[in-house]
C-alpha positions as CSV (number, residue, x, y, z in Angstrom):
1,M,-55.5,-15.0,-6.2
2,K,-54.7,-11.7,-4.4
3,R,-53.6,-13.7,-1.4
4,Q,-51.3,-15.8,-3.4
5,F,-49.8,-12.7,-5.1
6,S,-49.2,-11.2,-1.6
7,I,-47.4,-14.4,-0.5
8,V,-45.2,-14.3,-3.6
9,L,-44.3,-10.6,-2.9
10,L,-43.5,-11.5,0.7
11,M,-41.2,-14.3,-0.4
12,I,-39.4,-12.0,-2.8
13,A,-39.0,-9.4,0.0
14,F,-37.4,-12.1,2.3
15,A,-35.1,-13.2,-0.6
16,L,-34.0,-9.6,-1.2
17,N,-33.4,-9.0,2.5
18,A,-31.4,-12.2,2.8
19,Q,-29.1,-10.9,0.0
20,T,-28.2,-7.8,2.1
21,T,-26.9,-9.6,5.2
22,A,-23.4,-10.8,5.8
23,N,-21.2,-12.0,8.6
24,R,-18.1,-9.8,9.0
25,F,-15.0,-11.4,10.6
26,F,-12.3,-9.0,11.8
27,Y,-8.7,-10.3,11.4
28,E,-5.8,-8.4,12.8
29,L,-2.9,-8.8,10.3
30,T,0.6,-8.5,11.7
31,F,3.2,-8.3,8.9
32,K,6.8,-7.5,8.1
33,P,6.7,-4.9,5.2
34,K,10.5,-5.0,4.6
35,Q,12.3,-8.3,4.0
36,D,15.5,-7.1,5.6
37,S,13.9,-5.5,8.7
38,A,12.6,-6.9,11.9
39,K,10.0,-4.1,12.1
40,L,6.4,-5.3,12.2
41,E,3.2,-3.4,11.3
42,K,-0.4,-4.1,12.1
43,V,-3.6,-3.5,10.2
44,M,-7.2,-4.6,10.7
45,T,-8.7,-6.6,7.8
46,V,-12.1,-8.1,7.3
47,L,-13.6,-11.1,5.7
48,D,-17.3,-10.5,4.8
49,I,-19.2,-13.7,4.2
50,S,-22.6,-13.5,2.4
51,K,-24.8,-16.2,0.9
52,D,-22.8,-16.9,-2.3
53,K,-19.3,-15.4,-1.7
54,S,-16.8,-13.9,0.7
55,I,-14.8,-10.7,0.3
56,Y,-11.5,-10.1,2.0
57,Q,-9.9,-6.6,2.2
58,D,-8.1,-4.1,4.3
59,Y,-10.6,-2.5,6.7
60,T,-8.9,0.9,6.8
61,L,-11.1,2.7,4.2
62,P,-14.4,0.9,4.9
63,A,-14.0,2.0,8.5
64,Q,-14.0,5.6,7.4
65,D,-17.1,5.3,5.1
66,S,-19.1,7.9,7.1
67,L,-16.3,10.4,7.1
68,I,-15.8,10.0,3.3
69,K,-19.5,10.4,2.6
70,V,-19.8,13.5,4.7
71,A,-16.8,15.1,3.1
72,V,-17.9,14.4,-0.5
73,D,-21.5,15.5,0.2
74,E,-20.1,18.8,1.5
75,M,-17.9,19.2,-1.6
76,E,-20.9,18.6,-3.9
77,K,-23.1,21.0,-1.9
78,T,-20.5,23.8,-1.9
79,K,-19.1,23.1,-5.3
80,T,-15.6,23.4,-3.8
81,W,-12.8,20.8,-3.9
82,K,-10.9,19.5,-0.8
83,D,-8.2,16.9,-0.8
84,I,-9.8,14.5,1.7
85,S,-6.8,12.1,1.5
86,K,-5.1,14.4,4.0
87,S,-7.8,13.7,6.6
88,L,-8.0,10.0,6.0
89,V,-5.8,7.1,7.2
90,L,-4.7,5.4,4.0
91,P,-4.8,1.6,3.6
92,K,-1.8,-0.6,3.7
93,F,-3.3,-2.9,1.0
94,T,-5.7,-2.0,-1.8
95,Y,-6.5,-5.4,-3.2
96,K,-9.6,-7.6,-2.6
97,V,-9.9,-11.4,-2.6
98,I,-13.4,-12.6,-3.6
99,K,-14.2,-16.3,-3.2
100,S,-17.3,-17.8,-4.8
101,Y,-19.4,-20.3,-2.9
102,P,-19.5,-23.3,-2.9
103,S,-16.6,-23.7,-5.4
104,M,-14.2,-21.4,-3.5
105,K,-12.8,-20.2,-6.8
106,S,-11.1,-16.9,-6.0
107,T,-10.7,-13.6,-7.8
108,Y,-7.8,-11.3,-6.8
109,E,-8.6,-7.7,-7.9
110,D,-7.0,-4.3,-7.5
111,R,-7.2,-1.0,-9.2
112,I,-4.5,-0.2,-11.8
113,S,-4.8,3.5,-12.5
114,R,-8.5,4.2,-13.3
115,N,-9.5,0.6,-14.0
116,L,-10.1,-2.5,-12.0
117,F,-8.2,-5.6,-13.0
118,G,-8.3,-9.1,-11.6
119,Y,-7.2,-12.7,-12.1
120,E,-9.0,-15.9,-11.1
121,E,-7.5,-19.0,-9.4
122,D,-8.9,-22.4,-8.4
123,L,-6.7,-23.1,-5.5
124,K,-6.7,-26.5,-3.8
125,F,-4.7,-26.3,-0.6
126,N,-3.1,-29.6,0.5
127,W,-3.8,-29.2,4.2
128,K,-2.3,-31.6,6.6
129,I,-4.6,-31.7,9.6
130,S,-3.1,-32.5,13.0
131,S,-4.7,-33.9,16.1
132,E,-3.2,-31.0,18.0
133,K,-5.8,-28.6,19.5
134,E,-5.6,-25.2,21.1
135,K,-7.9,-22.6,22.7
136,I,-7.4,-19.3,21.0
137,G,-9.5,-16.6,22.6
138,E,-13.0,-17.9,22.8
139,Y,-12.5,-20.4,20.0
140,N,-11.7,-24.1,20.2
141,T,-9.2,-24.7,17.3
142,Q,-7.3,-27.5,15.6
143,K,-4.0,-27.3,13.8
144,A,-3.3,-27.7,10.1
145,T,-0.3,-27.0,7.9
146,A,0.2,-26.3,4.2
147,D,2.7,-24.8,1.7
148,F,1.5,-21.9,-0.3
149,G,3.1,-19.1,-2.3
150,G,6.6,-20.3,-1.4
151,R,6.0,-20.2,2.3
152,Q,5.1,-22.8,5.0
153,W,1.8,-22.0,6.8
154,T,0.4,-23.1,10.1
155,A,-3.4,-22.5,10.5
156,W,-5.7,-23.0,13.5
157,F,-9.3,-23.5,12.5
158,S,-12.6,-23.9,14.4
159,T,-15.3,-26.3,13.4
160,D,-17.6,-24.2,15.7
161,I,-17.7,-21.6,12.9
162,P,-19.1,-23.5,9.9
163,F,-17.3,-21.6,7.1
164,Q,-14.6,-23.3,5.2
165,D,-12.9,-20.0,4.6
166,G,-10.2,-17.7,6.0
167,P,-8.3,-14.4,5.4
168,Y,-6.7,-13.6,2.0
169,K,-6.8,-16.7,-0.3
170,F,-6.8,-19.3,2.4
171,S,-9.7,-21.8,2.5
172,G,-10.6,-25.5,2.4
173,L,-10.5,-26.5,6.1
174,P,-13.6,-27.9,7.9
175,G,-14.2,-24.7,9.8
176,L,-13.2,-21.0,9.8
177,I,-9.5,-20.2,10.1
178,V,-9.0,-18.4,13.4
179,K,-5.2,-17.9,13.2
180,I,-2.7,-18.5,10.4
181,E,1.0,-17.5,10.0
182,D,4.0,-18.5,8.0
183,S,7.1,-20.1,9.5
184,G,9.1,-17.0,9.0
185,H,6.6,-14.8,10.9
186,N,6.3,-12.5,7.9
187,Y,2.5,-12.6,7.9
188,S,0.1,-13.5,10.7
189,W,-3.7,-13.2,10.9
190,L,-5.6,-13.5,14.1
191,L,-9.4,-13.5,14.3
192,K,-10.4,-10.7,16.8
193,G,-14.2,-10.6,16.5
194,N,-17.2,-10.7,14.3
195,K,-20.6,-9.2,13.8
196,K,-23.7,-9.5,11.5
197,L,-24.3,-6.8,8.9
198,E,-28.0,-6.4,8.2
199,N,-27.7,-3.8,5.4
200,Y,-24.6,-5.1,3.7
201,S,-23.2,-3.4,0.7
202,E,-20.2,-4.9,-1.2
203,Q,-19.1,-1.5,-2.2
204,T,-17.4,1.0,0.1
205,E,-18.3,4.7,0.0
206,A,-15.0,5.4,-1.7
207,E,-15.8,2.9,-4.4
208,K,-19.3,4.3,-4.9
209,I,-17.8,7.8,-5.3
210,N,-15.1,6.6,-7.7
211,E,-17.8,5.0,-9.8
212,K,-20.0,8.1,-9.7
213,Y,-17.1,10.2,-11.1
214,G,-16.1,7.9,-13.9
215,M,-13.8,5.2,-12.5
216,S,-15.2,1.9,-13.7
217,S,-16.3,-0.7,-11.2
218,K,-16.2,-3.5,-13.8
219,V,-13.4,-5.9,-13.2
220,N,-11.3,-6.8,-16.2
221,I,-10.3,-10.4,-15.8
222,V,-6.9,-11.2,-17.2
223,S,-4.2,-13.9,-16.7
224,K,-2.2,-13.7,-13.5
225,E,0.9,-13.0,-15.5
226,R,-0.7,-10.2,-17.4
227,F,-2.1,-8.7,-14.2
228,E,1.3,-8.7,-12.5
229,K,3.0,-7.1,-15.5
230,A,0.4,-4.3,-15.7
231,Y,0.6,-3.8,-11.9
232,N,4.4,-3.6,-12.0
233,N,4.2,-1.0,-14.8
234,F,1.8,1.0,-12.7
235,K,4.1,0.8,-9.7
236,A,7.0,2.1,-11.9
237,D,4.9,5.1,-13.2
238,P,1.6,5.6,-11.3
239,L,0.7,8.6,-13.5
240,A,1.4,6.9,-16.9
241,E,-2.1,7.5,-18.2
242,A,-2.1,11.2,-17.2
243,R,1.4,11.8,-18.4
244,P,0.4,12.9,-22.0
245,Y,-1.8,15.7,-20.5
246,M,0.8,16.9,-18.1
247,S,2.8,18.7,-20.8
248,N,-0.1,21.1,-21.3
249,A,0.8,24.0,-19.0
250,E,-2.6,25.6,-19.3
251,V,-4.3,22.5,-18.1
252,M,-1.8,21.8,-15.3
253,N,-2.1,25.4,-14.0
254,R,-5.9,25.3,-13.7
255,K,-7.0,25.6,-10.1
256,M,-9.1,22.9,-8.5
257,P,-12.7,24.2,-7.9
258,G,-12.8,26.5,-4.8
259,S,-9.1,25.9,-4.1
260,D,-5.7,27.5,-4.7
261,V,-4.2,24.1,-5.6
262,T,-3.5,23.6,-9.3
263,L,-4.1,20.3,-11.1
264,G,-0.4,19.9,-11.6
265,Q,0.3,20.3,-7.8
266,Y,-2.5,17.8,-7.0
267,L,-1.1,15.2,-9.5
268,K,2.4,15.6,-8.2
269,E,1.1,15.0,-4.6
270,Q,-0.8,12.0,-5.7
271,E,2.2,10.6,-7.5
272,K,4.2,10.9,-4.2
273,I,1.5,9.2,-2.2
274,A,1.4,6.3,-4.8
275,K,5.2,5.9,-4.8
276,D,5.4,6.0,-1.0
277,F,2.7,3.3,-0.9
278,F,4.4,1.0,-3.3
279,N,7.8,1.5,-1.7
280,S,6.5,0.8,1.8
281,N,6.2,-3.0,1.2
282,D,8.7,-5.2,-0.6
283,N,7.8,-8.4,1.2
284,P,4.8,-10.0,-0.6
285,I,2.6,-12.7,0.9
286,E,3.4,-14.9,-2.1
287,I,7.0,-15.3,-3.2
288,S,6.1,-18.0,-5.7
289,S,3.0,-18.6,-7.9
290,S,1.1,-21.7,-6.7
291,P,0.6,-24.0,-3.7
292,K,2.7,-27.1,-3.6
293,K,0.8,-30.4,-4.1
């Protein structure tokens, strides 16, 4: 009986360990942030594939996890405040796309003020697979095309990598997407490498800290239309929720702990950062709502 119990515990341990592993695929995203400009920007993004889901996001903040943790630990230890955003590279994109396996139903989520909102989609891409093949880096790939979000896309996928997934919302090909770009060269993803994560956490350090200090990690699922309306309102006034308190001079003149910066100055700086972020990109990936059938 004791031996059987030990075997059960061992099986549970293996199961728990399996849940903490993931395959991380690094995609370099080249994109045109302004519709009327030829200027291109680049950012590294990642697709993390675990047993029952994949998570796609900008890699800028996760790449700085250790720096964020050290800075916050120091603030908690010394009881002083420091605006660490000045020492961080800020992301180009803040959203995540989570796809559930095996259905591939996706959830697009982003933070709107202090809360996380998301919308779900059950996208079925009408891929047209060509016989054309190409070697991209170390990968043997095959061509496929589809219309999505008002753009025409060409993808190159590899059956050598047995995941029917890809960056952003793209999925449904008989292998991982190695490269995908639209016909206007507004957005182009290229697989640059991959690695196995043995102690995988879905949350970044920044997200753990936000949750610790009162920013909910629960995703409020709403319709896509409601999400876009709320997000557009947030873009127009990033400090809308804080606005009622900003008329209180006493509160706004309070110094941040261990700092000469007032709360009012800090909020003003955060408003500028948010507006600069929103104004930096007026060329969305999707210029219409759904893939053409």
